[in-house]
C-alpha positions as CSV (number, residue, x, y, z in Angstrom):
1,M,23.6,-3.7,14.9
2,I,22.2,-6.9,15.9
3,C,20.6,-7.5,19.5
4,S,19.3,-10.5,21.0
5,M,15.3,-10.9,21.1
6,N,14.9,-13.8,23.0
7,F,13.0,-12.5,26.0
8,G,14.5,-14.8,27.9
9,A,13.2,-17.9,25.7
10,P,9.1,-17.6,26.6
11,S,7.8,-20.9,27.1
12,R,4.9,-22.0,25.3
13,P,1.7,-20.8,26.2
14,A,-0.6,-23.4,27.4
15,A,-3.7,-22.6,25.0
16,M,-1.6,-23.3,21.9
17,D,-1.2,-26.6,19.7
18,C,1.2,-26.0,16.5
19,A,2.2,-28.1,14.0
20,T,5.8,-29.4,13.9
21,T,6.4,-29.2,10.2
22,T,9.6,-28.8,8.6
23,P,9.5,-26.3,5.2
24,S,10.0,-27.7,2.1
25,H,10.8,-25.3,-0.7
26,P,14.3,-23.7,0.0
27,I,15.1,-20.4,-1.7
28,T,18.0,-21.3,-4.3
29,T,20.3,-19.3,-5.9
30,A,20.4,-21.6,-8.7
31,K,18.8,-21.6,-11.9
32,S,17.0,-24.3,-13.4
33,S,18.6,-25.9,-16.9
34,S,15.9,-27.3,-17.8
35,A,13.6,-25.4,-20.2
36,P,10.3,-24.3,-18.9
37,Y,6.9,-25.6,-19.5
38,S,4.0,-24.0,-21.2
39,L,0.5,-24.5,-21.5
40,T,1.0,-24.7,-25.3
41,S,3.7,-26.7,-25.5
42,V,1.8,-29.4,-23.5
43,P,-0.9,-32.2,-25.6
44,R,-4.5,-31.2,-24.2
45,L,-4.6,-34.7,-23.1
46,V,-1.9,-34.5,-21.0
47,V,-3.3,-31.1,-19.5
48,K,-6.3,-32.7,-18.6
49,L,-5.2,-35.6,-17.1
50,S,-2.9,-34.0,-14.9
51,I,-5.3,-31.7,-13.8
52,I,-8.0,-34.7,-12.8
53,L,-5.1,-36.5,-10.7
54,T,-4.3,-33.2,-9.0
55,A,-8.1,-33.0,-8.0
56,M,-7.8,-36.9,-7.0
57,A,-4.8,-36.1,-5.3
58,T,-6.3,-33.3,-3.2
59,F,-9.7,-35.1,-2.6
60,R,-7.5,-38.1,-0.9
61,Q,-5.9,-35.8,1.1
62,V,-9.5,-34.2,2.2
63,M,-11.0,-37.6,2.7
64,V,-8.0,-39.4,4.5
65,R,-6.7,-36.5,6.8
66,P,-9.3,-35.3,9.3
67,E,-10.1,-31.7,9.8
68,T,-8.0,-30.7,12.8
69,H,-8.1,-26.6,12.3
70,S,-9.9,-25.3,15.6
71,G,-11.8,-22.1,15.1
72,L,-15.5,-21.1,16.1
73,R,-16.7,-21.7,12.4
74,R,-13.6,-22.6,10.6
75,S,-15.5,-25.3,8.5
76,T,-18.4,-24.3,5.8
77,L,-19.0,-28.2,6.0
78,N,-21.8,-29.0,8.7
79,S,-22.9,-32.3,9.4
80,N,-26.6,-33.1,9.4
81,S,-27.8,-36.4,11.6
82,K,-31.0,-36.4,10.0
83,N,-29.8,-37.2,6.5
84,G,-27.2,-39.3,7.8
85,G,-24.3,-36.7,8.5
86,R,-23.9,-35.7,4.5
87,P,-22.7,-32.1,4.3
88,A,-25.3,-29.7,2.9
89,L,-25.0,-28.4,-0.5
90,G,-24.6,-24.8,-1.7
91,S,-22.3,-22.6,-0.5
92,A,-20.6,-26.2,1.1
93,A,-20.1,-27.5,-2.2
94,I,-18.6,-24.2,-3.7
95,T,-16.1,-24.7,-0.4
96,S,-15.1,-28.3,-1.4
97,V,-14.5,-27.6,-5.0
98,T,-12.1,-24.8,-3.9
99,E,-10.2,-26.9,-1.6
100,T,-9.9,-29.5,-3.8
101,L,-8.5,-27.5,-6.8
102,S,-6.5,-25.5,-4.4
103,P,-3.2,-26.7,-5.8
104,I,-4.3,-25.2,-9.3
105,L,-5.7,-21.9,-7.9
106,P,-3.0,-19.7,-7.8
107,F,-5.2,-17.4,-5.8
108,T,-5.1,-19.7,-2.9
109,G,-1.5,-20.3,-2.8
110,G,-1.6,-22.7,-5.3
111,I,0.6,-23.5,-8.4
112,D,-0.2,-21.5,-11.2
113,L,-0.2,-23.5,-14.4
114,R,0.9,-20.3,-16.7
115,R,4.2,-19.7,-14.5
116,E,7.7,-21.2,-15.4
117,G,8.4,-24.3,-13.6
118,S,4.7,-24.6,-12.7
119,W,4.7,-27.8,-14.4
120,T,7.6,-29.7,-12.3
121,S,5.6,-28.4,-9.3
122,L,2.1,-30.2,-9.9
123,T,4.3,-33.4,-10.8
124,R,5.9,-33.2,-7.7
125,H,2.6,-32.3,-5.7
126,V,0.5,-35.6,-7.4
127,F,3.7,-38.0,-6.4
128,S,3.9,-36.8,-2.9
129,V,0.3,-37.2,-1.9
130,F,0.4,-41.1,-3.9
131,L,3.6,-42.0,-3.0
132,P,4.1,-40.2,0.5
133,D,6.9,-42.6,1.6
134,K,9.0,-41.7,-1.3
135,E,11.4,-38.8,-0.2
136,E,11.1,-35.9,-2.5
137,K,14.1,-35.3,-4.7
138,D,15.9,-32.3,-4.2
139,T,16.2,-30.8,-7.7
140,N,17.0,-26.8,-7.1
141,S,20.1,-27.3,-4.7
142,P,23.2,-26.4,-6.5
143,K,25.2,-29.5,-7.7
144,D,28.5,-30.0,-9.1
145,E,29.3,-32.2,-12.8
146,A,28.6,-35.6,-10.9
147,G,25.5,-34.4,-10.0
148,K,26.1,-34.2,-6.0
149,P,24.6,-31.3,-3.9
150,L,27.4,-28.8,-3.4
151,A,28.4,-28.7,0.4
152,S,27.9,-25.1,1.8
153,P,30.5,-24.3,4.3
154,T,28.5,-21.2,5.6
155,R,25.2,-23.0,5.8
156,H,24.2,-23.2,9.2
157,N,20.9,-26.0,9.2
158,I,19.8,-24.7,12.3
159,P,16.3,-26.7,13.8
160,H,13.2,-24.5,12.6
161,T,9.7,-24.8,13.0
162,A,7.2,-23.9,10.3
163,S,4.6,-22.7,13.5
164,L,3.4,-19.3,11.6
165,S,1.9,-21.4,9.0
166,A,0.8,-24.8,10.8
167,T,-2.6,-26.0,10.6
168,D,-3.2,-25.1,14.0
169,C,-2.5,-21.4,15.0
170,F,-0.1,-20.7,17.3
171,C,-3.0,-18.7,19.1
172,H,-6.2,-20.2,20.3
173,V,-9.0,-18.9,18.0
174,N,-11.2,-18.6,21.2
175,D,-8.5,-15.8,22.4
176,I,-7.9,-14.4,18.7
177,A,-11.8,-14.0,19.0
178,Q,-11.8,-11.9,21.8
179,L,-9.8,-9.2,20.2
180,T,-11.1,-5.8,18.9
181,L,-10.0,-4.5,15.5
182,Q,-8.0,-1.9,17.3
183,D,-6.3,-4.6,19.3
184,V,-5.2,-6.1,16.4
185,G,-3.7,-2.8,15.1
186,Q,-2.1,-2.8,18.5
187,I,-0.8,-6.2,17.5
188,F,0.7,-5.0,13.8
189,R,2.0,-1.8,15.7
190,F,4.0,-4.6,18.1
191,A,5.2,-5.7,14.9
192,M,6.6,-3.1,13.4
193,D,8.4,-1.7,16.5
194,I,10.1,-5.0,17.7
195,T,13.5,-3.6,15.2
196,R,13.2,-0.3,16.8
197,P,16.2,0.9,18.7
198,G,15.2,1.1,22.3
199,F,12.1,-0.9,21.9
200,N,11.0,-2.7,25.1
201,P,8.8,-5.6,24.3
202,S,8.0,-6.8,28.2
203,R,7.4,-3.0,29.2
204,E,5.1,-2.3,26.0
205,M,3.1,-5.3,26.7
206,T,2.6,-4.8,30.5
207,T,1.9,-1.0,30.0
208,R,0.3,-0.4,27.3
209,Q,-1.7,-3.6,26.3
210,L,-4.7,-5.2,28.0
211,P,-4.3,-8.7,29.2
212,R,-6.6,-10.2,26.0
213,V,-3.7,-8.5,23.8
214,R,-0.7,-9.5,25.9
215,K,-1.8,-13.1,26.0
216,V,-2.1,-13.0,22.1
217,V,1.6,-11.3,21.4
218,R,3.1,-13.6,23.9
219,A,1.7,-16.8,22.1
220,M,3.1,-14.7,18.7
221,M,6.5,-14.3,20.0
222,W,7.0,-17.9,20.9
223,A,6.2,-18.7,17.7
224,V,8.6,-16.6,16.3
225,E,11.1,-17.8,18.6
226,Q,10.6,-21.4,17.9
227,S,9.9,-20.4,13.5
228,R,13.7,-18.7,14.1
229,G,15.1,-21.4,15.7
230,V,17.8,-21.6,19.0
231,G,20.4,-18.8,19.6
232,V,18.9,-16.5,16.4
233,T,18.4,-13.0,17.0
234,T,16.7,-10.2,14.7
235,T,17.9,-7.2,13.2
236,A,17.7,-4.2,15.5
237,T,17.4,-0.8,13.1
238,T,19.6,1.9,13.6
239,S,18.3,5.9,12.6
240,R,19.5,5.3,9.5
241,T,18.6,1.8,8.5
242,S,15.1,1.9,10.3
243,S,14.1,4.7,7.3
244,A,14.7,1.9,4.8
245,P,11.5,0.3,2.7
246,G,11.0,-2.9,4.6
247,S,12.4,-2.3,7.8
248,V,9.8,-4.6,9.6
249,D,11.3,-8.0,10.9
250,A,9.7,-10.5,8.8
251,L,8.6,-13.5,11.0
252,S,7.0,-11.0,13.2
253,F,5.1,-9.4,10.4
254,L,4.0,-13.3,9.2
255,A,2.8,-13.7,12.9
256,A,0.7,-10.8,13.0
257,M,-0.9,-11.6,9.8
258,R,-1.8,-14.7,10.8
259,V,-3.7,-13.3,13.9
260,F,-5.3,-11.0,11.2
261,A,-6.5,-13.9,9.1
262,E,-7.6,-15.8,12.1
263,W,-9.2,-12.9,13.6
264,R,-11.1,-11.9,10.3
265,L,-12.7,-15.3,9.6
266,V,-14.5,-14.8,13.4
267,R,-15.2,-11.5,13.7
268,Q,-16.0,-10.3,10.2
269,V,-18.3,-13.2,9.2
270,P,-21.6,-13.4,11.3
271,A,-23.4,-16.5,11.9
272,G,-25.7,-17.4,9.2
273,Y,-23.7,-16.1,6.3
274,K,-22.3,-18.9,4.6
275,S,-21.9,-17.8,1.1
276,Y,-20.1,-14.6,2.2
277,E,-17.4,-17.2,4.2
278,V,-16.9,-19.0,1.3
279,G,-15.0,-15.9,0.0
280,M,-13.0,-15.0,3.3
281,N,-12.5,-19.2,3.7
282,L,-10.3,-18.3,0.6
283,G,-8.7,-15.0,2.0
284,F,-8.0,-17.1,4.7
285,K,-6.4,-20.1,3.1
286,D,-4.5,-17.4,0.6
287,I,-3.0,-15.6,3.6
288,V,-1.8,-19.4,5.5
289,Q,-0.3,-20.7,2.1
290,N,1.7,-17.3,1.3
291,V,2.6,-17.1,4.9
292,A,3.9,-20.4,4.4
293,K,6.4,-20.0,1.4
294,V,8.2,-16.6,3.1
295,E,8.4,-18.7,6.2
296,S,10.4,-21.6,4.3
297,A,12.2,-18.5,2.8
298,I,13.3,-17.1,5.6
299,H,14.0,-20.4,7.2
300,D,16.9,-20.7,4.4
301,W,17.9,-17.3,4.7
302,I,19.0,-17.7,8.4
303,D,21.0,-20.8,7.3
304,A,22.9,-18.7,4.8
305,S,23.4,-16.0,7.2
306,S,27.0,-15.2,8.1
307,P,29.1,-14.7,10.4
308,K,26.1,-14.2,12.9
309,L,23.0,-16.1,13.1
310,R,19.7,-13.5,12.6
311,S,16.8,-13.2,10.6
312,P,15.8,-10.6,8.1
313,T,13.8,-7.9,7.7
314,I,11.4,-7.6,4.9
315,G,13.1,-5.8,2.4
316,E,16.6,-7.6,3.3
317,L,14.7,-10.7,2.4
318,M,13.3,-9.2,-1.0
319,E,17.2,-7.4,-1.7
320,F,18.4,-11.6,-1.2
321,E,16.0,-12.6,-4.1
322,S,16.6,-9.9,-6.3
323,E,20.3,-9.9,-6.0
324,S,20.5,-13.6,-6.3
325,G,18.5,-13.9,-9.3
326,Q,15.9,-15.8,-8.1
327,H,13.7,-13.4,-10.3
328,P,15.0,-13.1,-13.8
329,N,12.2,-11.5,-15.3
330,L,11.4,-8.7,-13.0
331,P,9.0,-7.5,-12.3
332,R,7.4,-11.4,-13.0
333,L,8.4,-13.3,-9.6
334,K,9.1,-16.8,-9.4
335,D,6.2,-19.1,-7.6
336,R,7.3,-20.8,-4.4
337,T,9.4,-17.7,-3.6
338,A,9.3,-15.1,-0.4
339,A,8.5,-12.0,-2.6
340,M,5.6,-13.8,-4.4
341,G,4.3,-14.9,-0.9
342,L,4.8,-11.4,0.6
343,L,3.1,-9.7,-2.6
344,W,-0.3,-11.9,-2.0
345,V,-0.2,-11.2,1.8
346,R,0.2,-7.4,0.9
347,R,-2.6,-7.5,-1.2
348,Q,-4.8,-9.5,1.2
349,L,-4.3,-6.6,3.8
350,Q,-4.7,-3.7,1.1
351,Y,-8.1,-5.7,0.5
352,Q,-9.3,-5.9,4.2
353,T,-7.6,-2.2,4.8
354,A,-9.9,-0.4,1.4
355,I,-13.2,-2.5,2.7
356,F,-12.8,-0.8,6.1
357,E,-12.3,2.8,4.7
358,N,-15.3,2.7,2.6
359,L,-16.9,1.8,5.7
360,L,-16.0,4.8,7.4
361,L,-17.2,7.2,4.8
362,E,-20.7,6.2,5.2
363,D,-21.5,7.2,1.5
364,R,-24.9,5.9,1.0
365,E,-24.9,7.0,-2.6
366,R,-21.6,5.6,-3.7
367,F,-22.2,1.9,-1.5
368,P,-26.1,2.1,-0.6
369,T,-25.0,-1.6,0.5
370,T,-22.3,-3.8,2.0
371,T,-22.3,-5.4,-0.9
372,H,-20.8,-2.2,-3.2
373,V,-18.5,-1.8,-0.2
374,V,-16.6,-5.0,-0.7
375,K,-16.9,-5.4,-4.5
376,D,-15.3,-1.7,-4.5
377,A,-12.3,-2.6,-2.3
378,Y,-12.1,-5.9,-4.6
379,D,-12.0,-3.9,-7.6
380,Q,-9.0,-1.7,-6.3
381,V,-7.1,-4.5,-5.4
382,Y,-7.7,-7.3,-7.4
383,G,-9.3,-6.4,-10.1
384,S,-6.2,-6.3,-12.2
385,Y,-5.1,-9.5,-11.0
386,H,-7.9,-12.1,-10.8
387,G,-8.6,-14.0,-13.9
388,W,-12.4,-14.8,-14.5
389,A,-12.9,-18.0,-12.7
390,V,-11.9,-16.4,-9.4
391,Q,-13.3,-13.6,-10.1
392,K,-17.1,-15.5,-10.4
393,V,-16.1,-17.2,-6.7
394,F,-15.8,-13.7,-5.3
395,T,-18.8,-12.0,-7.1
396,Y,-20.6,-15.2,-5.8
397,S,-19.3,-14.6,-2.1
398,F,-19.7,-10.7,-1.5
399,Q,-23.3,-10.8,-3.1
400,S,-24.3,-12.4,0.0
401,A,-22.0,-9.7,2.4
402,P,-23.8,-8.9,5.7
403,D,-25.6,-5.9,6.4
404,T,-23.0,-3.0,8.0
405,A,-25.1,-3.3,11.1
406,A,-24.5,-7.3,11.4
407,I,-20.8,-6.9,11.1
408,F,-20.2,-3.9,13.7
409,R,-22.4,-6.0,16.0
410,H,-20.0,-9.0,15.6
411,M,-16.6,-6.8,15.5
412,N,-16.5,-5.9,19.2
413,P,-18.0,-8.7,21.8
414,H,-17.2,-6.7,24.7
415,K,-19.2,-3.4,23.5
416,L,-22.0,-5.5,22.5
417,K,-22.4,-7.2,25.8
418,E,-22.0,-3.9,27.6
419,L,-24.5,-2.6,25.6
420,E,-27.2,-5.3,26.1
421,G,-26.3,-4.8,30.0
422,M,-27.4,-1.2,30.0
423,K,-30.7,0.3,30.3
424,P,-31.4,2.2,26.9
425,P,-32.6,5.6,26.5
426,Q,-36.0,6.4,26.6
427,F,-37.3,6.8,22.8
428,S,-39.8,9.3,21.5
429,S,-42.0,8.7,18.8
430,T,-43.6,11.8,16.8
431,D,-46.3,12.5,19.2
432,E,-44.9,11.2,22.8
433,S,-48.8,10.8,23.6
434,L,-49.3,8.3,20.6
435,D,-49.6,4.7,21.2
436,D,-48.2,2.6,18.2
437,T,-50.0,-0.4,19.4
438,S,-53.2,0.8,19.8
439,P,-55.4,2.6,17.0
440,S,-57.4,4.5,19.1
441,V,-57.2,8.5,19.5
442,P,-55.6,9.4,22.6
443,K,-57.8,10.9,25.2
444,N,-56.2,14.4,25.3
445,K,-56.8,14.5,21.7
446,K,-60.7,13.9,21.0
447,K,-60.7,17.7,21.3
448,N,-59.3,18.4,18.1
449,V,-59.5,14.8,15.8
450,W,-59.0,16.1,12.8
451,G,-55.6,18.4,13.1
452,W,-54.4,15.0,15.2
453,I,-55.3,13.0,12.0
454,V,-53.7,15.6,9.7
455,D,-50.4,15.9,12.0
456,N,-49.9,12.0,12.3
457,V,-50.7,10.8,8.6
458,V,-49.0,13.6,7.2
459,G,-45.7,13.5,9.6
460,R,-45.6,9.5,8.6
461,F,-44.8,10.8,4.9
462,R,-42.4,13.4,5.7
463,K,-38.9,13.2,5.0
464,P,-36.9,13.2,8.7
465,P,-33.9,15.9,8.3
466,S,-30.6,14.5,7.7
467,Q,-27.9,14.9,10.8
468,P,-25.3,17.1,10.1
469,G,-21.8,15.4,8.7
470,R,-23.6,12.1,8.0
471,K,-25.4,10.7,4.6
472,G,-28.2,8.8,4.4
473,G,-31.0,10.9,6.4
474,N,-32.3,10.2,10.3
475,N,-30.1,8.8,12.7
476,E,-32.3,9.1,15.5
477,P,-32.7,5.9,17.3
478,S,-36.4,4.4,17.7
479,S,-35.9,1.5,19.7
480,A,-33.3,-0.2,21.9
481,S,-32.5,-2.5,18.7
482,D,-31.7,0.3,16.5
483,W,-29.7,2.3,19.7
484,I,-27.3,-0.5,19.8
485,D,-26.7,-0.7,16.0
486,Q,-25.9,3.3,16.0
487,E,-23.6,2.5,19.3
488,M,-21.9,-0.3,17.7
489,T,-21.5,2.0,14.2
490,L,-19.7,4.7,16.5
491,D,-17.5,1.9,18.0
492,A,-16.9,0.3,14.8
493,H,-15.7,3.7,13.3
494,Q,-13.3,4.2,16.1
495,N,-11.9,0.9,16.1
496,I,-11.4,1.3,12.2
497,A,-9.9,4.7,12.6
498,S,-7.3,3.2,14.9
499,F,-6.3,0.3,13.0
500,L,-6.0,2.5,9.5
501,E,-3.1,4.6,12.0
502,T,-1.3,1.3,11.9
503,A,-2.1,-0.2,8.5
504,R,-1.9,2.7,6.4
505,P,1.9,3.5,7.2
506,L,2.8,-0.7,6.9
507,L,1.1,-1.2,3.5
508,K,2.9,2.3,2.5
509,D,6.1,0.8,3.8
510,V,5.9,-2.6,2.0
511,A,4.9,-0.9,-1.0
512,Q,8.3,1.0,-1.2
513,A,10.2,-1.9,-0.7
514,F,8.3,-3.5,-3.6
515,K,9.0,-0.7,-5.6
516,K,12.5,-0.8,-4.8
517,Y,13.3,-3.9,-6.0
518,N,10.9,-4.0,-9.0
519,M,8.9,-6.4,-7.3
520,D,5.3,-5.8,-7.9
521,D,4.2,-8.6,-10.5
522,P,1.3,-7.2,-12.5
523,T,0.6,-11.0,-13.8
524,K,-2.9,-12.1,-13.8
525,V,-4.0,-15.3,-12.3
């Protein structure tokens, strides 16, 4: 069943600034005739030389092209006017290294040198940087006996824009920073419901969404329409197909993941935690670069769709790659494909969801610090898939994770502003008549000085009783700051619970699609 989802061709919101790049990695059903390279068949000198050239090429990109990513604290390279504008060291230096080597770090969407065809991709990357005016030769398209590309009568060649994976987000980061985690969950729910029969996007936005959510959703819809192309519709699922794994509109899912990546960078990293920001920046880069893989694959799927132009669901995209033989050694996946991009995007959402679930447990014995919370989530999701080098980068990052109170204060700016404007309740000490700032004995206690000393001295060493249902001791606030921390913790728990109500079924749906098409790649990178 096909239905138009143009929603009256929404106009571009004024706050957005998107690049208009075109995809450069088309989906192909043709198998490569050349024998794959492997790390063992390449001379050691050539390996070293290739890596050096790659680093030089990417360094040239970093130095020549100015940073255009608009964010609250996107870059970890802060200029210092006192030392001539040179960047600070520490986490900034590590970020520079990961940025420079990102083309050969598979976790950041780069090229995995151990995969088939990776050396060809590496060579193309180097020459595309040093020879930008040379048009890249298409080596993937099907060709006839004379070596000319075969013309496909069903290919539509619709103009597309890579609006979901552009360097600048389709929605201004300041608007995304106004969202709560519950709001992000609503955006994912909107992406999941867009193909549901009878779903009315306009009514959903006007009746159930706050203005700050509505603003981001409208920008999302505009970006999806730009990526999809003029005259292209989305598939509306029926009662039968909606139960099939991966029934979510692929472009809408990618748009929601881009919002999630931006939000996590500005609402999960409080100011001053540069080391922790290193890992979060890697995660952000991972999502955006893998979104680019999937978006490019969707564009080719749309151009090949027949007889009507429409965009695919996640399941349809994975089914196409499975049946067209793009992954001959399943469950191992080829790089630069939709399945590979979806695999790592899904793992990013799994990772953050696991962190939220651990925070919700409040198990002080199992997770005494935020570091233990993050490490447990990392081990669950990435422990079996990351090699030594990537694990070291992450270990460096989450060892300096912020305290949970700092994260919770940073998650919801609206609630924090509300609490800071309120008059806090009166706080009582062990003895209400005791003035902590004065060592003198209160007047009403002079008749029984020794009893007062015993009560207060011993009372300070007495372990307070734990509250029912909570692990970790007394949670009664003793100051205005403690009261705000407690209220922000309760608010964070409510937001996390609301987000998980959407994230869990979404992850389950995508996981079932990977299982159905045998695409859960176990390769360690």
